[in-house]
Backbone as CSV, one residue per row, in Angstrom:
resi,resn,N_x,N_y,N_z,CA_x,CA_y,CA_z,C_x,C_y,C_z
1,UNK,20.803,-156.796,-13.606,21.121,-156.440,-12.655,22.011,-155.617,-12.129
2,UNK,21.733,-154.466,-11.117,22.425,-153.506,-10.978,23.094,-153.711,-9.810
3,UNK,24.117,-153.581,-9.426,25.006,-153.217,-8.014,24.402,-151.577,-7.364
4,UNK,24.838,-152.391,-5.822,24.756,-150.721,-5.309,25.688,-149.762,-6.100
5,UNK,26.448,-149.834,-6.120,27.635,-148.900,-6.948,26.807,-148.239,-7.882
6,UNK,26.278,-149.120,-8.699,26.102,-148.842,-10.082,24.824,-147.521,-10.069
7,UNK,23.662,-148.245,-9.107,22.546,-147.313,-8.428,23.013,-145.917,-8.081
8,UNK,24.053,-145.853,-6.918,24.371,-144.822,-6.142,24.968,-144.135,-7.578
9,UNK,25.780,-144.593,-8.737,26.651,-143.561,-9.796,25.077,-143.002,-10.443
10,UNK,23.997,-143.769,-10.557,23.090,-143.319,-11.318,22.672,-142.112,-10.462
11,UNK,21.785,-142.169,-9.492,21.705,-141.490,-8.212,21.856,-140.021,-8.667
12,UNK,23.648,-140.019,-8.202,24.814,-139.025,-8.395,24.528,-138.183,-9.693
13,UNK,24.022,-138.775,-10.897,24.143,-138.542,-12.497,22.827,-137.408,-12.436
14,UNK,21.530,-138.453,-12.136,20.451,-137.682,-12.227,20.494,-136.416,-11.209
15,UNK,20.984,-136.510,-9.912,20.606,-135.145,-9.233,21.659,-134.018,-10.182
16,UNK,22.573,-134.528,-10.571,23.847,-133.378,-11.524,23.018,-133.395,-12.580
17,UNK,22.344,-134.055,-13.493,21.409,-133.560,-14.695,20.513,-132.419,-13.941
18,UNK,19.668,-132.645,-12.995,18.830,-131.426,-12.263,19.842,-130.141,-12.177
19,UNK,20.649,-130.685,-11.209,21.279,-129.261,-11.115,21.642,-128.405,-11.870
20,UNK,22.365,-129.295,-13.330,22.956,-128.663,-14.552,21.545,-127.377,-15.047
21,UNK,20.241,-128.390,-15.296,19.185,-127.428,-15.742,18.728,-126.205,-14.668
22,UNK,19.091,-126.462,-13.606,18.376,-125.459,-12.576,19.489,-124.376,-12.805
23,UNK,20.631,-124.023,-13.242,21.490,-123.381,-13.460,21.343,-122.709,-15.133
24,UNK,21.180,-123.679,-15.772,20.854,-123.011,-17.188,20.193,-122.363,-17.265
25,UNK,20.169,-121.215,-18.652,19.395,-120.753,-19.264,18.426,-121.137,-19.708
26,UNK,17.317,-120.916,-18.953,15.682,-121.245,-19.082,15.435,-122.234,-18.917
27,UNK,16.340,-122.851,-17.747,16.395,-124.221,-17.418,16.331,-125.353,-18.274
28,UNK,16.462,-125.310,-19.557,16.663,-126.123,-20.716,17.868,-126.505,-21.203
29,UNK,18.342,-127.913,-21.327,19.446,-128.226,-22.202,19.218,-129.520,-23.063
30,UNK,19.804,-129.566,-24.003,19.690,-130.897,-24.841,20.782,-132.141,-24.486
31,UNK,20.292,-133.161,-24.498,20.830,-134.511,-23.880,22.426,-134.323,-23.988
32,UNK,22.739,-133.861,-25.180,23.992,-133.803,-25.508,25.140,-132.973,-24.980
33,UNK,24.161,-131.830,-24.751,24.603,-130.642,-23.897,24.934,-130.966,-22.365
34,UNK,23.803,-131.996,-21.876,24.066,-132.241,-20.679,25.124,-133.384,-20.425
35,UNK,25.413,-134.238,-21.153,26.285,-134.976,-21.447,27.402,-134.131,-21.130
36,UNK,27.944,-133.427,-21.903,29.181,-132.484,-22.087,29.316,-131.735,-20.440
37,UNK,28.057,-131.198,-20.284,28.528,-130.860,-19.119,28.462,-131.516,-17.802
38,UNK,28.034,-132.556,-17.636,28.174,-133.348,-16.724,29.747,-133.663,-16.745
39,UNK,30.378,-134.317,-17.941,31.645,-134.435,-17.861,32.802,-133.297,-17.249
40,UNK,32.560,-131.968,-18.001,33.046,-130.589,-17.365,32.804,-130.343,-16.061
41,UNK,31.724,-130.129,-15.612,31.601,-129.704,-14.400,31.313,-130.466,-12.901
42,UNK,31.013,-131.800,-13.486,30.634,-132.811,-12.403,31.520,-133.794,-12.476
43,UNK,32.530,-134.149,-13.704,33.162,-135.108,-14.152,32.794,-136.284,-13.944
44,UNK,31.853,-136.520,-14.456,30.880,-137.749,-14.858,30.774,-138.027,-16.038
45,UNK,31.346,-139.157,-16.448,31.649,-139.791,-17.961,30.638,-140.597,-18.329
46,UNK,29.528,-140.342,-18.817,28.109,-141.161,-19.830,27.980,-140.841,-20.940
47,UNK,27.348,-141.726,-21.397,27.270,-141.649,-23.093,25.853,-140.576,-22.952
48,UNK,25.674,-140.433,-24.268,24.566,-139.642,-24.522,23.439,-140.632,-24.238
49,UNK,23.194,-141.898,-24.940,22.034,-142.615,-24.685,21.565,-143.212,-22.946
50,UNK,22.693,-142.977,-21.991,22.772,-143.050,-20.848,22.212,-141.682,-20.402
51,UNK,22.401,-140.672,-20.507,21.802,-139.534,-20.109,20.166,-139.479,-20.768
52,UNK,20.073,-139.782,-22.062,18.464,-139.926,-22.223,17.888,-141.081,-21.702
53,UNK,18.140,-141.890,-21.355,17.661,-142.732,-20.359,17.566,-141.991,-18.796
54,UNK,18.327,-141.487,-18.424,17.641,-140.712,-17.228,16.889,-139.485,-17.565
55,UNK,16.890,-138.742,-18.529,16.045,-137.795,-18.701,14.614,-138.542,-19.045
56,UNK,14.459,-139.711,-19.998,13.293,-140.061,-19.982,12.570,-140.846,-18.553
57,UNK,13.622,-141.262,-17.421,13.296,-141.452,-15.877,13.072,-140.242,-15.187
58,UNK,13.656,-139.027,-15.222,13.439,-137.944,-14.542,12.136,-137.498,-15.088
59,UNK,11.540,-137.583,-16.654,10.276,-136.973,-17.156,9.129,-137.954,-16.604
60,UNK,9.331,-138.983,-16.612,8.204,-139.989,-15.564,8.049,-139.691,-14.172
61,UNK,8.635,-139.534,-13.867,8.844,-139.111,-12.343,7.988,-137.501,-12.244
62,UNK,8.372,-136.798,-13.296,7.590,-135.351,-13.217,8.637,-134.630,-12.847
63,UNK,10.229,-134.466,-12.960,11.016,-133.870,-12.394,11.542,-132.790,-13.420
64,UNK,11.331,-133.241,-14.639,11.984,-132.823,-15.893,10.526,-132.853,-17.176
65,UNK,10.705,-131.325,-17.851,9.556,-132.216,-19.075,10.573,-132.249,-20.043
66,UNK,10.324,-133.609,-21.078,11.041,-133.495,-22.124,10.554,-133.495,-23.564
67,UNK,11.257,-132.760,-24.410,10.339,-132.067,-26.111,11.584,-132.722,-26.734
68,UNK,11.533,-133.166,-27.717,12.355,-134.139,-28.286,13.633,-134.257,-27.624
69,UNK,14.849,-134.004,-27.605,15.911,-134.381,-27.404,16.338,-133.185,-26.168
70,UNK,15.364,-132.631,-26.033,15.809,-131.179,-25.017,14.886,-131.898,-23.726
71,UNK,15.697,-131.479,-22.306,15.129,-131.319,-21.041,14.753,-130.136,-20.794
72,UNK,13.772,-129.735,-19.950,13.378,-128.951,-18.861,13.002,-128.997,-17.809
73,UNK,13.425,-128.386,-16.606,13.526,-128.641,-14.984,12.268,-128.279,-14.808
74,UNK,11.030,-128.679,-14.301,9.650,-128.476,-13.359,9.962,-127.472,-12.381
75,UNK,8.753,-127.263,-11.884,8.984,-126.767,-10.612,8.960,-127.861,-9.467
76,UNK,8.650,-129.314,-9.545,9.076,-130.044,-8.953,10.474,-130.557,-8.561
77,UNK,11.003,-130.336,-9.976,12.694,-130.814,-10.395,13.499,-129.675,-9.236
78,UNK,13.081,-128.570,-9.589,13.310,-127.051,-8.628,13.610,-127.477,-7.344
79,UNK,12.561,-127.953,-6.774,12.310,-128.378,-5.289,13.166,-129.737,-5.277
80,UNK,13.453,-130.935,-5.673,14.486,-131.321,-5.505,15.600,-131.178,-5.239
81,UNK,16.202,-130.354,-6.406,17.563,-129.508,-6.506,17.628,-128.452,-5.152
82,UNK,16.627,-128.109,-4.930,16.722,-127.082,-3.515,16.612,-127.581,-2.130
83,UNK,16.468,-129.383,-2.265,16.392,-129.910,-1.014,14.769,-129.524,-0.413
84,UNK,13.959,-129.406,-1.140,12.778,-128.601,-0.357,11.734,-130.688,-0.855
85,UNK,12.286,-131.027,-1.858,11.173,-132.385,-1.783,12.397,-133.422,-2.166
86,UNK,12.494,-134.648,-1.828,13.213,-135.792,-1.717,13.246,-136.507,-3.269
87,UNK,14.049,-136.791,-4.051,14.196,-137.412,-5.332,13.505,-139.073,-5.053
88,UNK,12.340,-139.133,-6.201,11.791,-140.173,-5.848,12.751,-141.343,-5.731
89,UNK,12.439,-142.579,-4.960,13.241,-143.563,-4.652,14.176,-143.125,-3.659
90,UNK,14.357,-141.798,-2.977,15.365,-141.973,-1.659,14.560,-141.557,-0.780
91,UNK,15.100,-142.216,0.896,14.442,-141.605,1.767,14.145,-140.254,2.351
């Protein structure tokens, strides 16, 4: 069972992943690179497995496309980054 703080940390981390992809060349990064950038840019420490789980969830809701260990931002994901659309699960 997740706590409110864990769910909030997850939400923030997933939004950070989308933002990192938005500014990446080709809007594509590997899970390992995303993990490194999360820590360096956003100060968020996460395991590669946790980042991979976030990638799977973001892919399931259509905010990014997954190919192997790489993630590419979709048009819907860009809309979320630019606040033109809400992140699924957010009011």
